[in-house]
N, C-alpha and C positions, 0 to 999 in steps of 0.2 A: 597544648602539648600534642605531639604526633607519635603514632606507632604504626609500623608496617605489619599487617596481618596477612595470613594466607588466604582467608575467605572474603575479606572485605577491602583488601588493598590498604591504603594509608587511611587511618582514622584519626580524627582530631578529637581531643577530649580535654576537659578541665580537671585539674587535680582533685577538686572537691567531688567529682563524679566517680572517683575510684572506690571500689569496694575493697576493704582490707580484711583478709582472712588471717587472724593472728596465729592460728594453728594450721594453716593451709587447708587442703581438702584431703579426705582419705584417699590414699594412693598418689596424691599430688601435694605432699606436705611442704615442698619448697615453693609451691605456687601460692603467693600471698596477696597479689594484687590483680584485680579483674575490673573491667569496665562493662557495664550492661548496655547492650545496643538493641534497638528496636528498628524494624523496617515496616513501613506502612503496609506493604503487600503481604507480610507474614504475621501480622498481629493476630493473636496475643503473644506470639513467641518472643521471648527475650533471650538474646545471645549473650552468654558470659564469656567475654574474650580475655584471655590471659594477657597481662602486660609484660610477661617475661618470655613466653614462647609463642611466636607468631602462629603456629599451627594448632594451638590448644584453644578450642572454643566449645563451650557446652551449650546445648540447646535446652532451654528451660521454659516452663509455663507457670504463671501464677497458680498456686494450688487451688484457689477458689474457682478457677475456670474448669478444673477437672472435677473437683469435689466441693460443691457450693457450701456444704455444712462441715467443712474440714475443721477438726479440733486440734489445735496446736498445743503441744506441751513441751516446754523447753526446760532442760535440766538446770540445776543450780550452777554447775560448771559452765554451761553454755551461756547462761545469763551473765555470769562474771566476764566471760570473754567478750560478750556483746556490750558490756558496761550498762546493763539494765538492772533495775531493782530486783533483788532476789525474793522479795516477799509477795510478788504477784506475777502472774503470767502476762506476757505482752499481748496487746490487741493487734490483730492483723489489720493493716491499712492505716492504723493510727500510730502505733509504736514500731511495727516491723512490716517488711514485705517478706512473703514466703513463696519461694520458687521451687518447683519440682524439676529435677534433672530428667530429661527425656532420653531414652535409649532407642536408637534406630539401627537395627541390624538388617543387613540385606536379606530379603525374602521373609522377614518376620514383621508382624505388626508392631508399631511403636508402643512403648510402655513408658510410664512415668514413675519415678521413685517418690512415693508419698510417705514411705517409711522414714526417709532421711532427707527432708527438704533443706534447701539453702534458706537461712533466716538472716535478714539484713536489718540492722538497727537504722531506722530512717534518720535519726538525729546525727549519728556520727559515722555512718556507712560501714561500721564493723559488721562482719558476717561470719557465720559458722554453718556447717552442714550438721543439723541437729537430728540425732536419732530419736525417733518417737517410740520409746520402749513401751511395751504392753498396749499399743494403740490399735492393733488389728489392721493397720495399713500395710500395704505391700510395697516392695521395692520394684515390682513389675506390674503395676496397675495398668490394665489395658486402656488405650486411648480411643480405640474404635470398637463399637459394638459389633457383634457378629453380623456379617453381611454388609457392613458399611465399606465403601470404597475409600482408599487412601489417596489423599491429595499430596502429591510429591513436589517439593521444591528442589529441582535438580541442581541448581547453582545460584548462589546469592552474590557471587563475585561481581564486583563492578557496580553493585547497587549502593546507593547512599544509605548509610545507617545513622540513626539518631540515638543519642545517649538516653538512657533510662533515667 
């Protein structure tokens, strides 16, 4: 299948590569299908490209690249949406992939949302943005330590992207 995007041009993807968000994303409830793209030059960044709106693409990072000891806690409701067993928490890397959405505002250092990561069931590709209540995590976790310089990718247009 093919889809025209604003940032990557035409992408080709397999139907089984699509992440399905049964409840959409907060603020984007009508956006239910995304494909995850990686580019060798921007790893470990994973781009979540909407398959409905060509201009909608979220920058994400695997949470364990930000916080190696990240503790995932998924609510019973989210476990149902993901079609996972409700009697135990999923294991990252085995049952689910957990991605933090990155916010990049002009003139501000980038931050990651560790409070509400995107959780994807690896078996069926169903996904939710799971709020980590009482976790102590922030929705604005700094990605750069004080004094670190920011590496900026000004444009990824025209580069080939690989499906996640």
